[in-house]
MMTF fields as JSON, N, C-alpha, C and O atoms, coordinates in Angstrom:
{
  "mmtfVersion": "1.0.0",
  "mmtfProducer": "UNKNOWN",
  "numBonds": 383,
  "numAtoms": 384,
  "numGroups": 96,
  "numChains": 1,
  "numModels": 1,
  "chainsPerModel": [1],
  "groupsPerChain": [96],
  "chainIdList": ["A"],
  "bondAtomList": [4, 2, 8, 6, 12, 10, 16, 14, 20, 18, 24, 22, 28, 26, 32, 30, 36, 34, 40, 38, 44, 42, 48, 46, 52, 50, 56, 54, 60, 58, 64, 62, 68, 66, 72, 70, 76, 74, 80, 78, 84, 82, 88, 86, 92, 90, 96, 94, 100, 98, 104, 102, 108, 106, 112, 110, 116, 114, 120, 118, 124, 122, 128, 126, 132, 130, 136, 134, 140, 138, 144, 142, 148, 146, 152, 150, 156, 154, 160, 158, 164, 162, 168, 166, 172, 170, 176, 174, 180, 178, 184, 182, 188, 186, 192, 190, 196, 194, 200, 198, 204, 202, 208, 206, 212, 210, 216, 214, 220, 218, 224, 222, 228, 226, 232, 230, 236, 234, 240, 238, 244, 242, 248, 246, 252, 250, 256, 254, 260, 258, 264, 262, 268, 266, 272, 270, 276, 274, 280, 278, 284, 282, 288, 286, 292, 290, 296, 294, 300, 298, 304, 302, 308, 306, 312, 310, 316, 314, 320, 318, 324, 322, 328, 326, 332, 330, 336, 334, 340, 338, 344, 342, 348, 346, 352, 350, 356, 354, 360, 358, 364, 362, 368, 366, 372, 370, 376, 374, 380, 378],
  "bondOrderList": [1, 1, 1, 1, 1, 1, 1, 1, 1, 1, 1, 1, 1, 1, 1, 1, 1, 1, 1, 1, 1, 1, 1, 1, 1, 1, 1, 1, 1, 1, 1, 1, 1, 1, 1, 1, 1, 1, 1, 1, 1, 1, 1, 1, 1, 1, 1, 1, 1, 1, 1, 1, 1, 1, 1, 1, 1, 1, 1, 1, 1, 1, 1, 1, 1, 1, 1, 1, 1, 1, 1, 1, 1, 1, 1, 1, 1, 1, 1, 1, 1, 1, 1, 1, 1, 1, 1, 1, 1, 1, 1, 1, 1, 1, 1],
  "groupList": [{"groupName": "MET", "atomNameList": ["N", "CA", "C", "O"], "elementList": ["N", "C", "C", "O"], "formalChargeList": [0, 0, 0, 0], "bondAtomList": [1, 0, 2, 1, 3, 2], "bondOrderList": [1, 1, 2], "singleLetterCode": "M", "chemCompType": "L-PEPTIDE LINKING"}, {"groupName": "LYS", "atomNameList": ["N", "CA", "C", "O"], "elementList": ["N", "C", "C", "O"], "formalChargeList": [0, 0, 0, 0], "bondAtomList": [1, 0, 2, 1, 3, 2], "bondOrderList": [1, 1, 2], "singleLetterCode": "K", "chemCompType": "L-PEPTIDE LINKING"}, {"groupName": "THR", "atomNameList": ["N", "CA", "C", "O"], "elementList": ["N", "C", "C", "O"], "formalChargeList": [0, 0, 0, 0], "bondAtomList": [1, 0, 2, 1, 3, 2], "bondOrderList": [1, 1, 2], "singleLetterCode": "T", "chemCompType": "L-PEPTIDE LINKING"}, {"groupName": "ALA", "atomNameList": ["N", "CA", "C", "O"], "elementList": ["N", "C", "C", "O"], "formalChargeList": [0, 0, 0, 0], "bondAtomList": [1, 0, 2, 1, 3, 2], "bondOrderList": [1, 1, 2], "singleLetterCode": "A", "chemCompType": "L-PEPTIDE LINKING"}, {"groupName": "SER", "atomNameList": ["N", "CA", "C", "O"], "elementList": ["N", "C", "C", "O"], "formalChargeList": [0, 0, 0, 0], "bondAtomList": [1, 0, 2, 1, 3, 2], "bondOrderList": [1, 1, 2], "singleLetterCode": "S", "chemCompType": "L-PEPTIDE LINKING"}, {"groupName": "PRO", "atomNameList": ["N", "CA", "C", "O"], "elementList": ["N", "C", "C", "O"], "formalChargeList": [0, 0, 0, 0], "bondAtomList": [1, 0, 2, 1, 3, 2], "bondOrderList": [1, 1, 2], "singleLetterCode": "P", "chemCompType": "L-PEPTIDE LINKING"}, {"groupName": "GLN", "atomNameList": ["N", "CA", "C", "O"], "elementList": ["N", "C", "C", "O"], "formalChargeList": [0, 0, 0, 0], "bondAtomList": [1, 0, 2, 1, 3, 2], "bondOrderList": [1, 1, 2], "singleLetterCode": "Q", "chemCompType": "L-PEPTIDE LINKING"}, {"groupName": "LEU", "atomNameList": ["N", "CA", "C", "O"], "elementList": ["N", "C", "C", "O"], "formalChargeList": [0, 0, 0, 0], "bondAtomList": [1, 0, 2, 1, 3, 2], "bondOrderList": [1, 1, 2], "singleLetterCode": "L", "chemCompType": "L-PEPTIDE LINKING"}, {"groupName": "ASN", "atomNameList": ["N", "CA", "C", "O"], "elementList": ["N", "C", "C", "O"], "formalChargeList": [0, 0, 0, 0], "bondAtomList": [1, 0, 2, 1, 3, 2], "bondOrderList": [1, 1, 2], "singleLetterCode": "N", "chemCompType": "L-PEPTIDE LINKING"}, {"groupName": "GLY", "atomNameList": ["N", "CA", "C", "O"], "elementList": ["N", "C", "C", "O"], "formalChargeList": [0, 0, 0, 0], "bondAtomList": [1, 0, 2, 1, 3, 2], "bondOrderList": [1, 1, 2], "singleLetterCode": "G", "chemCompType": "PEPTIDE LINKING"}, {"groupName": "PHE", "atomNameList": ["N", "CA", "C", "O"], "elementList": ["N", "C", "C", "O"], "formalChargeList": [0, 0, 0, 0], "bondAtomList": [1, 0, 2, 1, 3, 2], "bondOrderList": [1, 1, 2], "singleLetterCode": "F", "chemCompType": "L-PEPTIDE LINKING"}, {"groupName": "HIS", "atomNameList": ["N", "CA", "C", "O"], "elementList": ["N", "C", "C", "O"], "formalChargeList": [0, 0, 0, 0], "bondAtomList": [1, 0, 2, 1, 3, 2], "bondOrderList": [1, 1, 2], "singleLetterCode": "H", "chemCompType": "L-PEPTIDE LINKING"}, {"groupName": "ILE", "atomNameList": ["N", "CA", "C", "O"], "elementList": ["N", "C", "C", "O"], "formalChargeList": [0, 0, 0, 0], "bondAtomList": [1, 0, 2, 1, 3, 2], "bondOrderList": [1, 1, 2], "singleLetterCode": "I", "chemCompType": "L-PEPTIDE LINKING"}, {"groupName": "ASP", "atomNameList": ["N", "CA", "C", "O"], "elementList": ["N", "C", "C", "O"], "formalChargeList": [0, 0, 0, 0], "bondAtomList": [1, 0, 2, 1, 3, 2], "bondOrderList": [1, 1, 2], "singleLetterCode": "D", "chemCompType": "L-PEPTIDE LINKING"}, {"groupName": "GLU", "atomNameList": ["N", "CA", "C", "O"], "elementList": ["N", "C", "C", "O"], "formalChargeList": [0, 0, 0, 0], "bondAtomList": [1, 0, 2, 1, 3, 2], "bondOrderList": [1, 1, 2], "singleLetterCode": "E", "chemCompType": "L-PEPTIDE LINKING"}, {"groupName": "ARG", "atomNameList": ["N", "CA", "C", "O"], "elementList": ["N", "C", "C", "O"], "formalChargeList": [0, 0, 0, 0], "bondAtomList": [1, 0, 2, 1, 3, 2], "bondOrderList": [1, 1, 2], "singleLetterCode": "R", "chemCompType": "L-PEPTIDE LINKING"}, {"groupName": "VAL", "atomNameList": ["N", "CA", "C", "O"], "elementList": ["N", "C", "C", "O"], "formalChargeList": [0, 0, 0, 0], "bondAtomList": [1, 0, 2, 1, 3, 2], "bondOrderList": [1, 1, 2], "singleLetterCode": "V", "chemCompType": "L-PEPTIDE LINKING"}, {"groupName": "CYS", "atomNameList": ["N", "CA", "C", "O"], "elementList": ["N", "C", "C", "O"], "formalChargeList": [0, 0, 0, 0], "bondAtomList": [1, 0, 2, 1, 3, 2], "bondOrderList": [1, 1, 2], "singleLetterCode": "C", "chemCompType": "L-PEPTIDE LINKING"}, {"groupName": "TYR", "atomNameList": ["N", "CA", "C", "O"], "elementList": ["N", "C", "C", "O"], "formalChargeList": [0, 0, 0, 0], "bondAtomList": [1, 0, 2, 1, 3, 2], "bondOrderList": [1, 1, 2], "singleLetterCode": "Y", "chemCompType": "L-PEPTIDE LINKING"}],
  "groupTypeList": [0, 1, 1, 2, 3, 4, 1, 4, 5, 6, 7, 7, 8, 9, 10, 5, 11, 12, 5, 10, 13, 14, 10, 5, 7, 1, 15, 4, 14, 13, 7, 16, 16, 16, 7, 14, 1, 8, 0, 5, 14, 9, 3, 1, 16, 14, 16, 2, 5, 0, 13, 13, 4, 11, 11, 4, 5, 17, 0, 14, 14, 0, 16, 3, 12, 0, 16, 11, 8, 12, 14, 14, 9, 1, 13, 4, 4, 14, 12, 10, 2, 12, 18, 6, 10, 17, 5, 4, 17, 11, 16, 3, 16, 15, 16, 7],
  "groupIdList": [1, 2, 3, 4, 5, 6, 7, 8, 9, 10, 11, 12, 13, 14, 15, 16, 17, 18, 19, 20, 21, 22, 23, 24, 25, 26, 27, 28, 29, 30, 31, 32, 33, 34, 35, 36, 37, 38, 39, 40, 41, 42, 43, 44, 45, 46, 47, 48, 49, 50, 51, 52, 53, 54, 55, 56, 57, 58, 59, 60, 61, 62, 63, 64, 65, 66, 67, 68, 69, 70, 71, 72, 73, 74, 75, 76, 77, 78, 79, 80, 81, 82, 83, 84, 85, 86, 87, 88, 89, 90, 91, 92, 93, 94, 95, 96],
  "secStructList": [7, 7, 7, 7, 7, 7, 7, 7, 7, 7, 3, 3, 6, 6, 3, 3, 1, 7, 6, 6, 7, 3, 3, 3, 7, 1, 7, 2, 2, 2, 2, 2, 2, 2, 2, 2, 2, 2, 1, 7, 6, 6, 7, 3, 3, 3, 3, 3, 3, 3, 3, 3, 3, 3, 7, 6, 6, 6, 7, 7, 3, 3, 3, 3, 3, 3, 3, 3, 7, 7, 7, 6, 6, 7, 1, 7, 7, 7, 3, 3, 3, 3, 3, 3, 3, 3, 6, 6, 6, 6, 3, 3, 3, 3, 7, 7],
  "xCoordList": [98.593, 97.624, 98.348, 99.269, 97.939, 98.561, 97.862, 96.638, 98.621, 98.063, 98.227, 99.319, 97.153, 97.23, 97.304, 96.664, 98.08, 98.208, 96.945, 96.349, 96.544, 95.369, 95.74, 96.828, 94.85, 95.093, 94.837, 93.789, 95.779, 95.599, 94.645, 94.628, 93.842, 92.95, 93.754, 94.827, 93.228, 93.877, 93.923, 92.951, 95.057, 95.176, 94.846, 95.35, 94.006, 93.647, 94.008, 93.407, 94.963, 95.477, 95.965, 95.832, 96.53, 97.077, 96.1, 96.501, 94.823, 93.818, 93.208, 93.049, 92.862, 92.256, 90.836, 90.11, 90.45, 89.093, 88.797, 89.344, 87.935, 87.478, 86.207, 85.557, 85.84, 84.596, 83.398, 83.276, 82.528, 81.314, 81.595, 80.711, 82.832, 83.216, 82.842, 83.369, 81.94, 81.521, 82.372, 82.649, 82.785, 83.657, 83.442, 82.99, 83.767, 83.625, 84.716, 85.856, 84.364, 85.317, 84.88, 83.765, 85.743, 85.372, 85.335, 84.409, 86.37, 86.474, 86.961, 87.756, 86.492, 86.938, 88.439, 89.103, 88.974, 90.407, 91.274, 92.386, 90.776, 91.538, 91.733, 92.817, 90.702, 90.804, 91.667, 92.446, 91.539, 92.334, 93.828, 94.589, 94.249, 95.667, 96.134, 97.215, 95.338, 95.698, 95.741, 96.66, 94.765, 94.714, 95.897, 96.48, 96.253, 97.38, 98.696, 99.589, 98.829, 100.056, 100.153, 101.251, 99.006, 98.972, 98.549, 98.487, 98.256, 97.722, 98.833, 99.998, 98.462, 99.435, 100.026, 99.409, 101.207, 101.859, 101.001, 100.488, 100.85, 100.062, 98.582, 97.832, 98.154, 96.74, 96.504, 97.442, 95.228, 94.87, 93.626, 92.863, 93.434, 92.258, 91.325, 91.739, 90.072, 89.08, 87.926, 87.38, 87.567, 86.469, 85.374, 85.597, 84.184, 83.086, 81.764, 81.519, 80.916, 79.573, 78.759, 78.915, 77.901, 77.036, 75.635, 74.83, 75.347, 74.108, 72.842, 71.896, 72.818, 71.592, 71.651, 70.828, 72.616, 72.752, 72.726, 73.528, 71.791, 71.628, 71.752, 71.317, 72.343, 72.509, 71.131, 70.487, 70.675, 69.303, 68.962, 67.838, 69.846, 69.448, 69.196, 68.309, 69.953, 69.825, 69.367, 69.021, 69.363, 68.975, 69.894, 69.503, 71.099, 72.077, 72.83, 72.957, 73.327, 74.065, 75.379, 76.099, 75.67, 76.914, 78.032, 77.786, 79.264, 80.449, 81.15, 81.287, 81.593, 82.352, 83.839, 84.26, 84.622, 86.078, 86.618, 86.49, 87.218, 87.624, 89.113, 89.64, 89.777, 91.173, 91.161, 90.671, 91.707, 91.684, 92.842, 93.551, 93.006, 93.987, 93.326, 93.95, 92.069, 91.298, 91.734, 91.709, 92.124, 92.475, 91.936, 91.938, 91.476, 90.952, 92.055, 93.179, 91.74, 92.701, 93.596, 94.373, 93.508, 94.331, 93.632, 92.441, 94.381, 93.799, 93.334, 92.242, 94.156, 93.856, 93.752, 94.664, 92.65, 92.47, 91.78, 91.17, 91.887, 91.364, 90.841, 91.408, 89.753, 89.267, 89.764, 89.417, 90.58, 91.195, 90.311, 90.234, 89.652, 88.772, 87.808, 88.112, 86.638, 85.639, 85.095, 84.782, 84.989, 84.375, 83.215, 83.217, 82.223, 81.162, 81.218, 81.467, 80.982, 81.113, 79.93, 79.515, 79.379, 78.322, 78.937, 79.258, 79.108, 79.714, 78.851, 79.363, 77.569, 76.669, 76.777, 76.853, 76.784, 76.841, 78.27, 78.495, 79.233, 80.647, 80.853, 81.544, 80.239, 80.336, 80.761, 80.282, 81.671, 82.104, 81.961, 81.88, 81.933, 81.896, 82.707, 82.621, 83.494, 84.205, 83.252, 82.721, 83.034, 82.085, 82.754, 82.108, 84.035, 84.781, 86.217, 87.035],
  "yCoordList": [128.927, 128.226, 127.305, 127.73, 126.08, 125.092, 125.065, 124.954, 125.163, 125.152, 123.756, 123.188, 123.201, 121.875, 122.007, 122.875, 121.149, 121.158, 120.584, 119.651, 121.141, 120.597, 119.261, 119.101, 118.333, 116.982, 116.914, 117.356, 116.368, 116.171, 115.015, 114.07, 115.077, 113.949, 112.692, 112.758, 111.556, 110.276, 110.031, 110.287, 109.533, 109.222, 107.753, 106.879, 107.492, 106.131, 105.98, 106.64, 105.138, 104.989, 106.325, 106.595, 107.155, 108.435, 109.594, 110.734, 109.34, 110.4, 110.547, 109.564, 111.793, 111.995, 111.46, 111.478, 110.986, 110.533, 109.171, 108.811, 108.449, 107.161, 107.411, 108.438, 106.502, 106.698, 106.908, 106.259, 107.823, 108.218, 109.003, 109.175, 109.476, 110.311, 111.756, 112.343, 112.336, 113.728, 114.607, 114.234, 115.769, 116.636, 118.094, 118.379, 119.02, 120.441, 120.884, 120.428, 121.772, 122.276, 123.678, 123.863, 124.659, 126.042, 126.306, 126.939, 125.804, 126.053, 124.782, 124.035, 124.536, 123.35, 123.415, 122.381, 124.621, 124.79, 124.217, 123.754, 124.242, 123.693, 122.185, 121.668, 121.486, 120.051, 119.768, 118.815, 120.577, 120.396, 120.422, 119.606, 121.339, 121.432, 120.131, 119.638, 119.573, 118.316, 117.173, 116.354, 117.114, 116.036, 116.101, 115.071, 117.3, 117.44, 116.997, 116.528, 117.136, 116.708, 115.193, 114.644, 114.512, 113.072, 112.21, 110.987, 112.823, 112.032, 111.264, 111.661, 110.176, 109.393, 110.2, 111.143, 109.819, 110.489, 110.325, 109.239, 111.394, 111.368, 111.641, 111.737, 111.768, 112.045, 113.55, 114.346, 113.916, 115.324, 115.458, 114.507, 116.657, 116.962, 117.802, 118.791, 117.4, 118.12, 118.536, 117.711, 119.813, 120.343, 120.797, 121.66, 120.209, 120.536, 120.667, 119.938, 121.596, 121.698, 120.449, 119.867, 120.058, 118.896, 119.425, 119.586, 119.691, 120.348, 119.689, 120.384, 118.388, 117.68, 117.123, 116.286, 117.58, 117.073, 118.232, 119.162, 118.157, 119.223, 118.663, 117.544, 119.438, 119.057, 119.079, 120.127, 117.962, 117.871, 118.863, 119.365, 119.18, 120.147, 121.561, 122.25, 122.004, 123.394, 123.514, 124.607, 122.414, 122.352, 123.159, 123.481, 123.484, 124.169, 123.142, 121.981, 123.578, 122.707, 122.261, 123.056, 120.986, 120.405, 120.566, 120.865, 120.363, 120.405, 119.058, 118.543, 118.486, 117.238, 117.556, 118.402, 116.869, 117.0, 115.59, 114.72, 115.374, 114.031, 113.999, 114.905, 112.939, 112.686, 111.5, 110.423, 111.708, 110.657, 110.835, 111.841, 109.838, 109.928, 109.615, 109.033, 110.001, 109.734, 110.696, 111.915, 110.138, 110.931, 110.225, 108.997, 111.005, 110.437, 109.678, 110.167, 108.507, 107.703, 106.844, 106.044, 106.987, 106.194, 104.866, 104.835, 103.765, 102.432, 102.181, 101.658, 102.55, 102.264, 103.57, 104.397, 103.744, 104.943, 104.552, 103.488, 105.43, 105.11, 106.37, 107.454, 106.202, 107.24, 106.828, 105.756, 107.682, 107.346, 107.71, 106.953, 108.853, 109.273, 110.344, 111.089, 110.405, 111.427, 111.985, 111.241, 113.293, 114.0, 114.826, 115.237, 115.07, 116.017, 117.108, 116.838, 118.35, 119.493, 120.426, 120.715, 120.903, 121.906, 123.238, 123.434, 124.164, 125.452, 126.318, 127.233, 126.042, 126.811, 126.378, 127.219, 125.081, 124.542, 124.293, 124.043, 124.362, 124.111, 122.698, 122.493, 121.737, 120.328, 119.543, 119.786, 118.595, 117.717, 116.267, 115.978, 115.373, 113.944, 113.219, 113.528, 112.252, 111.403, 110.299, 109.582, 110.158, 109.148, 107.957, 106.935, 108.075, 106.935, 107.039, 106.191],
  "zCoordList": [130.16, 129.349, 128.37, 127.672, 128.325, 127.454, 126.104, 126.038, 125.045, 123.699, 123.109, 123.153, 122.559, 121.963, 120.45, 119.857, 119.846, 118.383, 117.767, 118.306, 116.646, 115.965, 115.339, 114.786, 115.43, 114.937, 113.441, 112.97, 112.694, 111.258, 111.043, 111.831, 109.974, 109.716, 109.411, 108.812, 109.826, 109.562, 108.065, 107.356, 107.587, 106.168, 105.944, 106.65, 104.967, 104.586, 103.117, 102.268, 102.802, 101.439, 100.881, 99.688, 101.757, 101.33, 101.361, 101.127, 101.644, 101.643, 103.029, 103.752, 103.403, 104.719, 104.778, 103.783, 105.946, 106.24, 105.608, 104.566, 106.261, 105.737, 104.931, 105.124, 104.038, 103.282, 104.213, 105.252, 103.815, 104.523, 105.806, 106.646, 105.946, 107.079, 106.772, 105.826, 107.559, 107.382, 108.295, 109.435, 107.8, 108.583, 108.19, 107.081, 109.097, 108.772, 107.797, 107.884, 106.873, 105.88, 105.477, 104.989, 105.674, 105.36, 103.864, 103.357, 103.148, 101.703, 101.02, 101.59, 99.813, 99.074, 98.809, 98.744, 98.657, 98.383, 99.499, 99.242, 100.739, 101.865, 101.699, 101.972, 101.259, 101.027, 99.802, 99.803, 98.769, 97.547, 97.877, 97.356, 98.727, 99.106, 99.749, 99.427, 100.649, 101.322, 100.31, 100.339, 99.428, 98.443, 97.486, 97.147, 97.052, 96.118, 96.751, 96.045, 98.046, 98.739, 98.826, 98.923, 98.792, 99.054, 97.872, 97.997, 96.727, 95.612, 94.889, 94.925, 94.243, 93.483, 92.323, 91.827, 91.912, 90.777, 89.524, 89.254, 88.772, 87.54, 87.743, 86.772, 88.994, 89.273, 89.299, 89.356, 89.255, 89.361, 90.224, 90.393, 90.769, 91.576, 90.719, 90.116, 90.673, 89.886, 90.813, 91.545, 90.77, 91.573, 90.619, 89.77, 90.763, 89.849, 90.605, 91.567, 90.166, 90.766, 90.42, 89.346, 91.338, 91.124, 90.838, 91.756, 89.579, 89.171, 89.718, 90.091, 89.768, 90.171, 91.589, 91.96, 92.382, 93.741, 94.724, 94.638, 95.656, 96.637, 98.044, 98.318, 98.924, 100.325, 100.989, 101.024, 101.508, 102.005, 103.124, 103.125, 104.07, 105.106, 104.581, 105.086, 103.583, 103.121, 101.665, 101.217, 100.931, 99.52, 98.593, 97.471, 99.044, 98.204, 97.361, 97.751, 96.206, 95.302, 95.938, 96.541, 95.79, 96.311, 95.285, 94.116, 95.746, 94.899, 95.037, 96.146, 93.925, 93.944, 93.853, 93.064, 94.669, 94.649, 94.422, 95.284, 93.264, 92.867, 92.53, 91.883, 92.981, 92.609, 91.657, 91.997, 90.456, 89.439, 88.463, 88.478, 87.627, 86.539, 85.2, 84.312, 85.063, 83.845, 82.745, 82.919, 81.632, 80.448, 79.222, 79.148, 78.267, 77.033, 76.305, 76.189, 75.825, 75.081, 75.954, 75.433, 77.253, 78.176, 78.448, 78.761, 78.328, 78.51, 79.946, 80.17, 80.892, 82.289, 83.066, 83.035, 83.752, 84.559, 85.86, 85.964, 86.841, 88.157, 88.845, 88.707, 89.583, 90.489, 91.866, 92.363, 92.484, 93.761, 94.955, 95.923, 94.891, 95.98, 95.481, 94.549, 96.119, 95.807, 97.116, 98.046, 97.168, 98.289, 97.759, 96.599, 98.61, 98.306, 99.366, 100.541, 98.931, 99.822, 99.654, 98.532, 100.78, 100.75, 101.155, 102.327, 100.204, 100.523, 101.443, 102.089, 101.507, 102.362, 103.827, 104.722, 104.063, 105.429, 105.911, 107.096, 104.992, 105.313, 105.86, 106.858, 105.183, 105.551, 104.322, 103.214, 104.538, 103.452, 103.917, 105.111, 102.937, 103.236, 102.174, 100.985, 102.621, 101.668, 101.256, 102.104, 99.95, 99.475, 98.805, 98.573, 98.494, 97.923, 98.361, 98.004]
}
């Protein structure tokens, strides 16, 4: 039996998936690990519940996963990528 290697997601500007690309994801922590390996120097990954955003198929609360370098008092800051994740359906989508 021939075993095939699992394909890594395509990186676009250092991040997996293109905007609006929906993909299966078991845990948000799995994506965080990939993002931390590929994020720009000085950036951080932030995972936060989206209180007012619910996944339409299941109506469960979504989670936002954002890579940014936003700090209070910093003149220039940037949001590098944003993902939304439904922990109930195990589906994520890159939105930026």
